[in-house]
C-alpha positions in Angstrom: -113.2 124.9 90.6 -113.6 121.2 91.3 -112.5 120.1 94.8 -109.2 118.2 94.9 -109.7 114.9 96.6 -107.1 113.8 99.1 -106.7 111.0 101.6 -105.9 111.9 105.2 -102.4 110.7 104.5 -102.1 112.8 101.4 -103.3 115.9 103.3 -100.6 115.3 105.9 -97.9 114.8 103.3 -99.0 118.0 101.4 -98.9 120.0 104.7 -95.5 118.7 105.5 -94.2 119.6 102.1 -95.7 123.1 102.4 -94.0 123.5 105.8 -90.6 122.5 104.3 -91.1 124.9 101.3 -91.9 127.8 103.7 -88.8 127.0 105.7 -86.7 126.9 102.5 -88.2 130.2 101.4 -87.3 131.8 104.7 -83.7 130.4 104.4 -83.4 131.8 100.9 -84.6 135.2 102.0 -82.1 135.2 104.8 -79.3 134.1 102.5 -80.3 136.7 99.9 -80.2 139.5 102.5 -76.6 138.4 103.3 -75.3 138.4 99.8 -77.4 141.3 98.4 -75.0 144.0 99.7 -74.3 145.9 96.6 -70.7 146.5 95.5 -69.2 148.3 92.6 -70.1 145.7 90.1 -73.8 145.7 91.1 -75.7 142.5 91.8 -73.7 139.3 91.7 -74.6 136.0 90.1 -75.2 134.3 93.5 -77.9 136.9 94.4 -79.5 136.3 90.9 -79.4 132.6 91.4 -81.0 132.9 94.9 -83.8 135.1 93.6 -84.5 132.6 90.8 -84.6 129.7 93.3 -86.9 131.8 95.7 -89.3 132.4 92.8 -89.5 128.7 92.1 -90.1 127.9 95.8 -92.7 130.7 96.1 -94.5 129.3 93.0 -94.7 125.8 94.6 -95.9 127.3 97.8 -98.7 129.1 96.0 -99.7 125.9 94.2 -99.8 123.9 97.4 -101.8 126.7 99.2 -104.3 126.8 96.3 -104.8 123.0 96.5 -105.1 123.1 100.3 -107.7 125.8 100.0 -109.9 123.7 97.8 -109.8 120.1 99.1 -112.1 117.3 100.0 -110.8 114.6 102.4 -111.9 111.2 101.2 -112.3 108.2 103.4 -110.3 105.3 102.0 -112.8 102.9 103.6 -116.0 104.6 102.3 -116.9 102.3 99.4 -116.1 98.7 98.6 -118.5 98.4 95.8 -117.1 101.1 93.4 -113.5 102.3 92.9 -113.0 105.9 94.0 -110.1 108.0 95.2 -108.7 106.2 98.3 -109.7 102.8 97.2 -107.2 99.9 97.2 -107.9 97.8 94.1 -106.6 94.4 93.3 -106.6 93.6 89.6 -105.7 90.6 87.5 -103.7 91.6 84.4 -104.1 89.5 81.2 -105.5 86.6 83.3 -102.1 86.0 84.9 -100.6 88.6 87.2 -102.3 90.1 90.2 -101.4 93.5 91.3 -102.7 95.9 94.0 -103.0 99.7 93.6 -104.3 102.5 95.7 -106.1 105.2 93.6 -105.0 108.6 95.0 -104.9 112.2 93.9 -102.1 113.4 91.6 -100.4 115.0 94.6 -100.2 111.6 96.4 -99.2 109.5 93.4 -96.2 107.3 94.1 -95.7 104.4 91.6 -93.0 102.8 93.7 -95.6 102.4 96.5 -98.3 101.3 94.0 -100.2 104.6 94.5 -101.6 105.6 91.2 -103.1 109.0 90.3 -106.8 109.3 89.6 -105.6 111.3 86.6 -103.4 108.6 85.1 -104.7 106.4 82.3 -105.3 103.4 84.6 -106.7 105.6 87.4 -109.2 107.3 85.1 -110.4 103.9 83.8 -110.6 102.4 87.3 -112.8 105.1 88.8 -116.4 103.9 89.2 -115.7 100.3 88.3 -117.0 97.3 90.3 -115.6 94.0 91.4 -115.6 91.6 88.4 -115.6 94.2 85.7 -113.1 93.9 82.9 -111.5 96.5 80.7 -108.6 97.1 78.4 -105.9 99.7 78.4 -103.4 100.4 75.7 -99.9 100.4 77.1 -96.5 100.6 75.4 -96.5 96.8 75.4 -99.8 96.7 73.6 -103.4 96.2 74.9 -103.6 94.8 78.4 -106.8 93.2 79.7 -107.6 94.0 83.4 -110.2 92.4 85.7 -111.1 93.9 89.1 -110.6 91.2 91.7 -111.3 93.2 94.9 -111.9 96.7 96.3 -110.8 97.5 99.8 
């Protein structure tokens, strides 16, 4: 299995999410114990709903634990010559607009904060590129030409 690359901030975020999920699972178990007192009609719908929710939470916990067991922390300041996970990249789009992105793992991606996944179409193309390189990506609006202006 390939190591999952995370920034230090991404690791902290993932650990916080895991802690929240563990807390939620504990609350669901407590609530389930409260409502799981059998009556004449057998198990009620609330208990079934809680069990289903607990299963979803436990699946997420397992996924996060699997990721955390197989990570590599990347230094976002390690390379200014090639784009890698953690890099902050300024690009020029179609010779007009300039935009800045941070390339992060899929677990850290947040388009609103301009953090794009290394698994997204743009992220995949950006990896390994150098300042000055140009490339095209097909988007819903058509082909867009990008040029890397800087890597921080």
